[in-house]
N, C-alpha and C positions, 0 to 999 in steps of 0.2 A: 504494500500500500504506500509506504513512504520510502524514499531513497536518499533524502537529505536530512541529516540530523544535526540539530544545533543544541549545544549545552551552554548555559549561562550561569556563571558563578556570580551571583548578584553583588552589587556594590561598586563604589567608586575605585576600589582597589581590586575589582574582580576581573574576570576574563570571559572570552567567548571562544568556544571550540566548534568547528564545523567539520562534519564527516560527510563527504559526497563521493561515493565510490572509492577510488584510490587517492583522492585528494583529501588531505587533512590540513585544516587551517587553525591556527591558534593565535589570538591577539588579546591584548589588554583592552578592557572596556575603555572606550575613548571618553576622556573627561576634560573639563575646562576649569581653570581656577578663577573664581569670581569673588568680588567683595561680598561679605556676609550681608544679609538683609536686616540685621539688627543695628542698633546705634553704635555699638562698639566697633572699633577698627579690627576686623578679622577677615580672613579669607577662608573660603571653603571650596571643595571640589563638587562639581555637578556633572552628571552624565551629559556628554555632548551628543544630543539626540540627532543632529544633522549627520555627524560622522557615523554614528551607529546605524542610522537609516541607510546611508550610502554603502556601508559594509554589508549589511544584510539584504539589501535590495536584490542582488543577483540570485539570492537563495529563496526568494519569496515566490514559490511555485506551489501547486496543489500537492506536490509530493514531499513537502517539507514539514517537519515536526520539531518543536522546541521544548526542552525541559529547562526550567529555571529553578535554581536553588532558593528555597523559601528564606526570606530575610530573618536575621537575628532580631528578635524583639525582646528587650529586657529592660524593665523600668529602672533598674539600678544603673544601667548604661544608657541613659536618656539620649545623649548626643549621638552616640553610635547607632542607636535604634532609629532616630529621626533620619539620619543619613541613609540608612538601609532602606527605610520606607520611601524616601524621596527617590533613591536610585531605582527601586522596584517600580514605582509609578512611571518614571521616565522610560524605563525599558518596556513596560507593558504598552505604553502609548505607541512606541515605535513598532512593536510586534503587531498591535491591532491595526495600525495604519497600513502595514504591509500584508495584513490578513494571514499571518503565520500562526497556525494553531499552537497552543502551548499548554503545559500543565506544570504545577509546582511540585517540587520534590524536596524532601528533607535530606540534608547531607548524610545522615546516618544510613539512609536507604541505599544510595549509590555506593557509599563507602563500604557497606557490608558486602555488596556484590563484587567489588573490584579491588579492595585493599585487604591486607591480612588482618585477622581479628586481634583484639586486645590493644590496639594503638591508642595513645592519648594525645591530646591537643597538638603540640608542636610535631610529634611523631607523624601525625596525619598528613601534614604538609610535605614532610620529607618523603613519606611513602607515596603520596600522590605524584610527586615529581619523579621518583624512582620508577614506579610502575608505568607512568606516562611515557617516560623515555624508552622503556622496554616495549610497550605496545605500539609506540609511534616513533621509531628510530629516525624517520625522515623529517620530523618536526624539530625546528630550532627552539629550544627552551631557554636560551640565554635571556637573562633578565627576569625570569619568572620564579617565584618562590614555590609554586606548586603547579600541577597540571589539571586543576579542578574543572575548568570549563571544558576541556577536551575529554576528561574522564566522564563528565556528565553527558556529553554528546555520545560517547561510547555506550554508556548505560542506556541512553535513549534509543540508540540503534538496536541494542539487544532486546529492549522491551517492545519496540514499535515496528520492527521489520517483519 
């Protein structure tokens, strides 16, 4: 039914993985640094919707499916939660404009299927990158702390093919 699989590791420090036959693409979520909307002098990062739209445009066919990692929501980490929600909303707007079907996935779900059991916090990033390099030796992972977006795309492929 589907032959293009997109995995999105949500957030301004996230990534997008695309699997389309033999072609595997892995990029960081495009962001832009802007002045905060409060009265204090601060900067924040926002999803660059135009760049994300341009990247995903070529994959917006009836044979595409996307899985997005559910955002972290934790009242104790208010600023990080708000950032995650803003990033999710921007990403959803792009997907909906391109008419790319999507579903949300918890990180534990795809990690259980693709990573070794018993890993904790920082070990998960290391394992994600290590397994990603083994599964996708043709992909350049320079500058990436993990392979989450591409691993989510691989999980999507296994679930939706």
